[in-house]
DOFI-302286 format. One record per residue (C-alpha): residue in one letter; z, y, x. Coordinates in steps of 0.02 Angstrom, whole numbers, m for minus. Layout:
! residues N
PT   res        Z        Y        X
PT     a        Z        Y        X
...
***
This chain:
! residues 368
PT   res        Z        Y        X
PT     m     3042     5016     5020
PT     t     3141     4944     4877
PT     k     3262     5033     4791
PT     k     3383     4911     4858
PT     s     3343     4942     5035
PT     e     3348     5120     4984
PT     q     3547     5114     4942
PT     a     3559     5002     5092
PT     v     3493     5125     5206
PT     s     3584     5275     5120
PT     r     3754     5183     5141
PT     r     3710     5161     5334
PT     s     3665     5341     5359
PT     f     3822     5413     5230
PT     l     3928     5287     5342
PT     k     3838     5350     5528
PT     a     3865     5529     5461
PT     a     4077     5486     5433
PT     g     4084     5456     5590
PT     v     4095     5259     5581
PT     g     3984     5251     5764
PT     a     4166     5339     5841
PT     v     4264     5196     5780
PT     a     4298     5103     5947
PT     t     4388     5266     6033
PT     a     4513     5265     5902
PT     l     4619     5106     5947
PT     a     4800     5087     5938
PT     p     4902     5079     6115
PT     g     4873     4904     6188
PT     y     4756     4841     6063
PT     s     4572     4797     6120
PT     p     4438     4741     5966
PT     r     4326     4626     6019
PT     a     4163     4724     6014
PT     k     4019     4588     5959
PT     g     3859     4695     5893
PT     a     3988     4788     5774
PT     q     4120     4930     5814
PT     f     4262     4811     5773
PT     s     4239     4629     5775
PT     w     4388     4532     5689
PT     r     4434     4341     5681
PT     m     4518     4299     5515
PT     v     4598     4133     5498
PT     t     4624     4060     5324
PT     s     4765     3907     5245
PT     w     4626     3839     5148
PT     p     4491     3674     5192
PT     p     4323     3704     5238
PT     n     4207     3755     5094
PT     f     4370     3732     4979
PT     p     4285     3824     4801
PT     i     4345     3989     4775
PT     l     4489     4007     4902
PT     q     4404     3979     5077
PT     t     4216     4043     5004
PT     g     4308     4181     4913
PT     a     4373     4220     5089
PT     e     4195     4215     5160
PT     r     4136     4309     5028
PT     f     4266     4452     5053
PT     a     4218     4454     5237
PT     d     4022     4482     5188
PT     l     4071     4622     5077
PT     v     4165     4718     5207
PT     r     4012     4674     5332
PT     e     3881     4750     5215
PT     m     4010     4900     5134
PT     s     4033     4944     5321
PT     g     3851     4947     5378
PT     g     3918     4806     5515
PT     a     4052     4931     5577
PT     l     4170     4795     5538
PT     d     4143     4617     5579
PT     i     4250     4476     5517
PT     q     4240     4326     5589
PT     v     4320     4170     5460
PT     f     4385     4012     5517
PT     a     4462     3901     5384
PT     g     4620     3803     5407
PT     g     4623     3694     5568
PT     e     4493     3760     5650
PT     l     4557     3890     5741
PT     v     4760     3886     5720
PT     p     4859     3744     5581
PT     p     4824     3802     5400
PT     l     5018     3857     5381
PT     g     5002     3949     5560
PT     g     4934     4101     5496
PT     f     5093     4210     5492
PT     e     5131     4185     5684
PT     a     4950     4192     5732
PT     v     4933     4367     5654
PT     s     5114     4428     5695
PT     s     5086     4401     5876
PT     g     4915     4474     5897
PT     t     4833     4298     5932
PT     v     4707     4366     5794
PT     e     4687     4507     5675
PT     a     4708     4416     5506
PT     a     4722     4303     5382
PT     n     4712     4250     5206
PT     t     4821     4146     5149
PT     a     4983     4173     5029
PT     s     5136     4249     5079
PT     y     5265     4107     4983
PT     y     5221     3993     5135
PT     w     5342     4096     5247
PT     a     5497     4070     5143
PT     g     5584     3989     5302
PT     i     5549     4163     5382
PT     v     5533     4298     5257
PT     p     5619     4225     5100
PT     a     5574     4394     4987
PT     a     5382     4361     5039
PT     q     5383     4225     4894
PT     f     5382     4378     4766
PT     f     5221     4447     4824
PT     t     5144     4264     4791
PT     a     5222     4191     4627
PT     v     5393     4138     4568
PT     p     5447     4032     4426
PT     f     5441     4128     4263
PT     g     5375     4281     4352
PT     f     5229     4399     4342
PT     t     5068     4343     4267
PT     f     4906     4396     4366
PT     d     4888     4561     4269
PT     q     5074     4610     4290
PT     m     5063     4573     4474
PT     m     4920     4693     4492
PT     d     5022     4809     4387
PT     w     5191     4798     4501
PT     l     5068     4805     4665
PT     h     4961     4941     4632
PT     v     5062     5050     4509
PT     g     5242     4984     4525
PT     g     5286     4996     4689
PT     g     5273     4822     4732
PT     l     5149     4837     4874
PT     e     5232     4989     4952
PT     l     5385     4853     4965
PT     w     5265     4722     5020
PT     e     5213     4840     5153
PT     e     5406     4872     5205
PT     i     5447     4691     5208
PT     y     5323     4660     5323
PT     e     5325     4792     5443
PT     p     5456     4725     5557
PT     f     5339     4577     5586
PT     n     5200     4695     5654
PT     l     5095     4638     5487
PT     v     5006     4741     5346
PT     p     4988     4650     5194
PT     v     4818     4679     5064
PT     p     4805     4569     4906
PT     l     4673     4450     4900
PT     i     4621     4317     4796
PT     t     4695     4234     4635
PT     t     4719     4064     4560
PT     s     4765     4163     4392
PT     m     4883     4041     4279
PT     q     4930     3873     4370
PT     m     4939     3710     4262
PT     g     5132     3629     4254
PT     g     5044     3459     4342
PT     w     5013     3283     4338
PT     f     5138     3173     4262
PT     n     5141     2976     4231
PT     k     5279     2983     4106
PT     e     5319     3088     3975
PT     i     5436     3244     3963
PT     n     5531     3263     3815
PT     s     5692     3326     3887
PT     v     5784     3374     4036
PT     e     5854     3212     4049
PT     d     5667     3129     4088
PT     l     5665     3250     4244
PT     q     5803     3157     4333
PT     g     5752     3053     4470
PT     l     5571     3087     4453
PT     k     5477     3107     4622
PT     m     5367     3252     4619
PT     r     5247     3346     4744
PT     i     5290     3537     4710
PT     p     5328     3656     4864
PT     g     5417     3823     4837
PT     l     5533     3894     4729
PT     g     5472     3792     4577
PT     g     5534     3640     4706
PT     k     5695     3709     4719
PT     v     5704     3737     4533
PT     y     5660     3548     4493
PT     e     5790     3495     4612
PT     k     5914     3567     4513
PT     a     5845     3481     4358
PT     g     5872     3311     4460
PT     v     5695     3281     4528
PT     s     5666     3212     4725
PT     v     5539     3341     4784
PT     v     5408     3280     4893
PT     l     5317     3408     5008
PT     l     5130     3353     5035
PT     p     4971     3423     5083
PT     g     4834     3429     4948
PT     s     4741     3268     5028
PT     e     4868     3172     5025
PT     i     4922     3194     4829
PT     f     4783     3062     4755
PT     t     4857     2924     4858
PT     a     5031     2972     4836
PT     l     5016     2978     4644
PT     q     4889     2817     4649
PT     t     5002     2709     4738
PT     g     5190     2764     4653
PT     t     5249     2857     4800
PT     i     5259     3015     4703
PT     d     5270     3012     4478
PT     a     5197     3182     4460
PT     a     5129     3317     4552
PT     e     5051     3511     4543
PT     w     4922     3572     4610
PT     v     4810     3710     4524
PT     g     4719     3685     4384
PT     p     4590     3595     4282
PT     y     4457     3656     4398
PT     h     4526     3593     4592
PT     d     4627     3460     4492
PT     y     4475     3365     4431
PT     l     4372     3383     4607
PT     f     4536     3298     4655
PT     g     4521     3168     4566
PT     f     4698     3164     4458
PT     p     4629     3128     4300
PT     q     4596     2950     4367
PT     i     4771     2920     4406
PT     a     4887     3018     4308
PT     k     4913     3015     4113
PT     y     5006     3176     4051
PT     y     4937     3360     4103
PT     y     5077     3480     4071
PT     h     5075     3660     4043
PT     p     5113     3795     4051
PT     g     5137     3815     4255
PT     w     5278     3923     4233
PT     h     5305     3909     4421
PT     e     5159     3987     4464
PT     p     5101     4096     4317
PT     g     5004     4210     4416
PT     t     4975     4166     4591
PT     t     4908     4304     4707
PT     a     4837     4269     4903
PT     e     4861     4387     5042
PT     f     4753     4465     5186
PT     m     4892     4499     5316
PT     v     4816     4613     5473
PT     f     4894     4632     5633
PT     k     4950     4822     5612
PT     p     4884     4879     5780
PT     a     4693     4819     5717
PT     w     4746     4901     5553
PT     d     4801     5042     5628
PT     s     4652     5065     5752
PT     l     4543     5080     5597
PT     p     4491     5254     5527
PT     k     4536     5282     5350
PT     e     4357     5234     5273
PT     l     4364     5081     5357
PT     q     4552     5030     5275
PT     t     4475     5093     5119
PT     i     4313     4993     5131
PT     v     4434     4830     5172
PT     r     4556     4865     5018
PT     a     4386     4901     4912
PT     a     4305     4723     4961
PT     a     4495     4639     4933
PT     a     4511     4724     4754
PT     e     4330     4660     4716
PT     t     4351     4482     4772
PT     t     4511     4474     4684
PT     l     4441     4514     4518
PT     w     4281     4396     4559
PT     s     4411     4246     4609
PT     f     4502     4296     4434
PT     g     4345     4271     4341
PT     q     4296     4111     4436
PT     f     4466     4023     4401
PT     e     4475     4073     4206
PT     v     4277     4000     4181
PT     e     4286     3859     4288
PT     n     4454     3809     4225
PT     a     4388     3832     4047
PT     r     4237     3727     4076
PT     h     4343     3591     4173
PT     l     4487     3577     4038
PT     v     4344     3522     3929
PT     k     4261     3385     4065
PT     i     4439     3327     4075
PT     a     4435     3294     3894
PT     e     4283     3218     3876
PT     e     4258     3105     4026
PT     y     4448     3039     4019
PT     p     4513     3017     3849
PT     d     4672     2949     3906
PT     v     4711     3089     3958
PT     e     4843     3177     3865
PT     l     4856     3369     3845
PT     r     5057     3423     3841
PT     r     5149     3581     3831
PT     f     5324     3557     3916
PT     p     5445     3571     3767
PT     d     5553     3724     3748
PT     e     5705     3654     3785
PT     v     5628     3594     3959
PT     l     5556     3772     3975
PT     s     5722     3867     3947
PT     t     5829     3741     4042
PT     l     5708     3777     4182
PT     r     5718     3959     4188
PT     g     5921     3949     4185
PT     y     5897     3853     4349
PT     a     5785     3986     4422
PT     q     5894     4118     4400
PT     e     6034     4006     4480
PT     v     5906     3988     4630
PT     f     5881     4181     4626
PT     d     6063     4215     4617
PT     e     6081     4090     4772
PT     l     5941     4172     4887
PT     s     6000     4355     4830
PT     e     6169     4306     4921
PT     q     6091     4232     5071
PT     d     5966     4364     5093
PT     a     5956     4555     5057
PT     d     5786     4594     5065
PT     f     5772     4450     4941
PT     a     5895     4540     4823
PT     r     5810     4700     4859
PT     v     5647     4643     4809
PT     r     5720     4528     4657
PT     e     5794     4675     4571
PT     a     5636     4798     4592
PT     v     5544     4656     4521
PT     e     5657     4634     4363
PT     r     5658     4824     4339
PT     f     5483     4819     4327
PT     a     5461     4671     4208
PT     q     5586     4749     4087
PT     e     5483     4912     4088
PT     i     5297     4821     4057
PT     d     5373     4691     3951
PT     r     5402     4805     3807
PT     w     5212     4855     3823
PT     s     5182     4665     3824
PT     n     5265     4617     3680
PT     v     5166     4746     3569
PT     s     5009     4708     3648
PT     i     4948     4550     3725
PT     e     5091     4439     3656
PT     s     5065     4510     3478
PT     y     4872     4499     3476
PT     l     4860     4325     3533
PT     p     4952     4228     3395
PT     a     4842     4333     3277
PT     v     4702     4275     3357
PT     q     4761     4090     3357
PT     q     4786     4085     3167
***
């Protein structure tokens, strides 16, 4: 027997000794797991297309990790967006108990839970490391759990896209005036901020962006970053590639679970889920950082006419002011939004003191 095999046997023996075999008797009232060769069998839907790199493949990797770490005690079957429910149907499907879980992004539920947007990304908000600090140390996850509790949901951070790009434009942006009248594909709070700058916001699924840009239906679009943007062919049809991604500086996706299903798990399986989610999130961060770096070079080499541009400081400053106006308006409309916003801003003030003398002080020294 190899050392790896011995470790696998040891892990299974530990789980068995810990009482995993009795998991099926610990069900919450009114909930019955689907047993198919495992003590618990869940279905997880996602918002991602089949085989979509890092996002869908990451969801499948997470499920594999849970299965391995639990010795098969928790089996999660993964369905891509549209295979079982629509890509943006995860919230309703999980909240109603139609499926046990979903991997998606909380800012998709802005129309149902406006405050949920803070747990994915907001304009000029947390970077990935700051988001992790807030969620895991600064009380953000507990707040997220409170916000989701009325909907019968338990949130777990799962997968990040890290820092995104500002998007593809078919005209130069030298001032805020250049944004006026622009037709741009951008969702969420970023879109609301652009609307205040006179942009006509268009909502399109990723599969339609290429054609819309190519035909002039839209003048600009944001998607993710160099890796996925390259795969979608955007360098073929747009000249200006802008940064930074002020609208989504540290996008974090979610694993949402039907609360009775979650409560039916023993603590050791809940811990395994959280550990597998944390490992997969770290993996996704590395994947995006490395692939984005590689494909930024590929774009420069294969599409020499594409110009990489930084948004002018004046544009960023104005957009940040508009973001505060959007936050003010939503805070007046929704008490939970105001409550989460206050918590975010309080933690940002605390963590910024350290950021100013750590990473922000270090990077200019390296770039000299």
